[in-house]
C-alpha positions in Angstrom: -90.3 34.5 -19.3 -90.1 36.1 -15.8 -88.9 39.4 -17.6 -91.9 39.8 -20.0 -93.8 39.7 -15.9 -91.5 41.8 -14.7 -91.6 44.1 -17.6 -95.3 43.9 -17.7 -96.2 44.6 -14.2 -93.4 47.6 -14.5 -95.4 48.9 -17.7 -98.8 48.9 -16.1 -98.3 49.6 -12.4 -95.8 52.0 -12.7 -95.7 53.7 -15.6 -98.1 54.5 -17.1 -99.8 55.0 -13.7 -97.1 57.5 -12.0 -95.2 59.3 -14.7 -97.3 62.0 -15.6 -94.7 63.7 -17.1 -94.8 61.8 -20.2 -97.7 60.9 -22.8 -98.9 57.7 -20.7 -101.1 56.5 -24.0 -98.0 56.5 -26.6 -95.5 55.7 -23.8 -97.8 52.6 -22.5 -98.4 51.8 -26.6 -94.9 51.6 -26.6 -93.4 49.8 -23.6 -96.6 47.2 -24.2 -95.5 46.3 -27.6 -91.9 45.9 -26.4 -93.2 43.6 -23.6 -95.1 41.0 -26.3 -92.4 41.2 -28.5 -90.5 39.9 -25.5 -93.1 36.9 -24.7 -93.7 36.2 -28.4 -89.9 35.3 -28.7 -89.6 33.1 -25.7 -92.7 31.6 -27.0 -90.6 30.8 -30.0 -88.4 29.5 -28.3 -90.7 27.4 -26.3 -91.7 25.6 -29.9 -88.2 25.4 -30.5 -87.7 23.0 -27.5 -90.9 21.0 -28.5 -88.9 20.9 -32.5 -85.5 19.6 -30.9 -87.8 17.1 -28.2 -86.2 18.6 -26.1 -89.3 20.4 -23.6 -89.4 17.4 -20.9 -85.7 17.4 -20.5 -85.8 21.1 -20.4 -88.8 21.6 -18.5 -90.7 18.5 -16.9 -88.4 16.2 -15.9 -87.4 17.8 -12.5 -90.2 18.0 -10.2 -89.2 21.2 -8.8 -88.9 22.8 -12.7 -92.2 22.2 -13.4 -93.4 24.9 -11.6 -91.6 27.3 -13.4 -94.4 26.8 -16.3 -96.3 29.0 -13.9 -94.7 32.3 -15.5 -96.0 31.0 -19.1 -99.4 31.0 -17.6 -98.6 34.7 -15.9 -96.6 36.3 -18.4 -99.1 36.0 -21.2 -102.2 37.1 -18.6 -99.7 40.1 -18.3 -99.6 40.8 -22.5 -103.3 40.1 -22.5 -104.0 42.3 -19.9 -101.3 45.2 -21.4 -103.0 44.6 -25.4 -107.0 44.6 -23.3 -105.6 48.4 -22.0 -103.6 49.7 -24.9 -104.8 48.2 -27.6 -108.7 47.7 -27.4 -109.4 47.4 -30.8 -107.9 43.5 -30.6 -110.3 42.6 -27.3 -111.7 40.0 -29.0 -108.0 38.7 -30.3 -107.6 39.3 -26.4 -110.4 37.0 -25.3 -109.2 34.3 -27.7 -106.2 33.7 -25.9 -107.8 34.9 -22.4 -109.0 31.2 -22.7 -106.5 29.0 -24.4 -105.0 30.6 -21.1 -107.3 29.7 -18.7 -106.7 26.3 -20.5 -103.0 26.3 -20.0 -103.6 27.5 -16.5 -105.7 24.1 -15.7 -103.5 22.4 -17.0 -100.8 23.8 -14.9 -102.4 23.3 -11.7 -102.7 19.6 -12.3 -98.7 19.7 -13.6 -98.6 21.2 -10.7 -100.3 18.6 -7.7 -98.6 15.6 -9.9 -94.5 17.4 -9.4 -96.3 17.9 -5.2 -96.6 14.1 -5.0 -93.3 13.7 -6.7 -91.4 16.1 -4.5 -92.5 14.2 -1.5 -91.9 10.5 -3.0 -87.9 11.6 -4.5 -87.5 13.2 -0.7 -86.7 16.3 -3.0 -88.0 18.9 0.0 -84.7 19.9 1.1 -84.2 21.5 -2.9 -87.8 23.2 -2.8 -88.0 27.2 -3.3 -89.9 29.8 -4.2 -90.3 28.3 -7.4 -93.3 26.8 -6.3 -95.6 29.4 -5.3 -95.6 30.3 -9.1 -99.1 28.7 -8.5 -100.4 31.1 -6.7 -99.2 33.9 -8.9 -100.4 32.3 -12.1 -104.0 31.6 -9.9 -104.4 34.7 -9.4 -103.2 36.2 -12.7 -106.0 34.5 -14.2 -108.1 36.7 -12.2 -106.7 39.6 -13.2 -106.7 38.8 -16.4 -110.8 37.2 -16.4 -111.8 40.8 -14.1 -110.0 42.9 -17.6 -111.2 41.3 -20.6 -114.6 40.3 -19.2 -115.0 42.8 -16.3 -118.2 42.6 -14.3 -119.1 40.0 -16.7 -117.3 37.3 -14.1 -119.2 35.6 -11.7 -118.3 35.9 -7.8 -118.3 32.8 -7.4 -115.2 31.8 -10.5 -113.4 35.0 -8.5 -114.3 33.6 -5.1 -113.0 29.8 -6.1 -109.6 31.2 -8.1 -108.7 33.3 -4.7 -109.1 30.6 -2.5 -107.1 28.0 -4.8 -103.7 30.4 -5.1 -104.2 30.9 -1.2 -104.5 27.3 -1.0 -101.2 27.0 -2.7 -99.7 29.4 -1.1 -100.0 27.9 2.1 -99.2 24.3 1.1 -95.9 26.0 -1.0 -95.0 28.3 1.8 -94.8 25.6 4.6 -92.7 23.7 2.3 -90.4 26.3 1.5 -90.1 27.4 5.3 -89.4 24.1 6.3 -86.6 23.5 4.7 -84.9 26.4 5.7 -86.5 26.4 9.2 -85.2 22.5 9.0 -81.0 23.2 8.4 -81.4 26.8 9.8 -78.3 26.2 12.2 -75.9 24.9 9.5 -77.7 26.9 6.7 -75.3 27.9 3.7 -77.0 31.3 3.2 -74.7 32.4 0.3 -75.4 29.2 -1.5 -79.1 27.7 -0.3 -81.0 30.7 -0.3 -82.5 31.1 -4.4 -83.7 34.3 -5.6 -87.3 33.2 -6.2 -87.9 33.0 -2.7 -88.9 36.9 -3.3 -92.2 35.3 -5.0 -93.1 35.0 -1.1 -94.4 38.3 -0.9 -95.0 39.0 -5.1 -97.2 35.8 -4.4 -99.2 37.8 -1.8 -99.0 40.9 -3.2 -101.2 39.4 -6.4 -103.5 37.8 -4.2 -104.6 41.5 -2.8 -104.6 43.1 -6.4 -106.8 40.2 -7.5 -109.0 41.2 -4.3 -108.9 44.5 -5.3 -109.7 44.3 -9.2 -112.3 41.4 -8.6 -114.0 43.1 -5.7 -114.2 40.0 -4.2 -113.4 41.0 -0.5 -114.3 44.1 1.3 -111.3 46.7 2.5 -110.7 45.0 5.8 -109.6 42.0 4.2 -107.8 44.0 1.4 -105.9 46.2 4.2 -104.8 43.1 6.2 -103.2 41.2 2.8 -101.6 44.9 2.5 -99.9 44.4 6.2 -99.0 40.6 5.2 -97.6 41.6 1.9 -95.6 44.4 3.4 -94.4 42.2 6.2 -93.2 39.6 4.2 -91.5 41.9 1.7 -89.5 43.4 4.5 -88.5 39.7 6.3 -87.7 38.7 2.7 -85.4 41.8 1.9 -83.4 42.0 5.1 -82.7 38.0 4.3 -81.5 39.4 1.0 -79.6 41.9 2.4 -77.8 40.0 5.0 -77.2 36.7 1.9 -75.4 40.1 -0.1 -73.4 41.1 2.4 -72.0 37.1 3.4 -71.8 36.8 -0.4 -69.6 39.5 -0.7 -67.2 38.4 1.9 -67.2 35.4 0.5 -66.7 36.1 -3.3 -65.6 39.6 -3.4 -67.9 42.3 -4.8 -67.5 41.1 -8.6 -68.3 37.2 -8.1 -71.1 38.3 -5.2 -73.2 40.2 -7.3 -72.7 39.0 -10.2 -73.5 35.6 -9.6 -76.8 35.9 -7.5 
């Protein structure tokens, strides 16, 4: 589902807005259809997991892995936004999917709160990573979805409440993640211990800023501040990623260092 999120964001946020030399209407529909097909295929795999009674083992047993369910919420939001923007004749269907996605999000938030408790209870704080921040990403994706599908009909207090919930989760989860790495930075084996999901540290801030813009919940000063924070976190995280890349190449060689990131 993370792949669906990535392709959907590129489709909606890059190709259809910045590639003026192509017919963005047709191009957007084709990319949207591909993204939705990808989403449907992953959804089918989840159904198979239920059928084979593997769902709990794969997605729930490990408290940290539970946060990955947030990709289901965010990818569904992305696909619904793509359908709304590129296939407006299907808007009624998107409204039903939106309601179901909000219910899924509420369930996910409850699961995440329980997971945070279990992480503390089982003393797993030394294993946390950026996957926890999918709580923020999924929450802000709901803001984007609601304001795309229902537009000005979304009440101000709903936007503010969701944005604050997403921000609160970001603060809590980011503290847990940073605490893990700062406590052991002297003995940190960055080649193995730094996780790819830590890039969500800046992704979660970015989607928060976008949600603030689309919902008109905050003024330009707050938007600018969020942009500065997102850009700063992006710079720091990517510098760590580059350092990690060189360390991995030095240790494993170019092929293994790159392929098994």
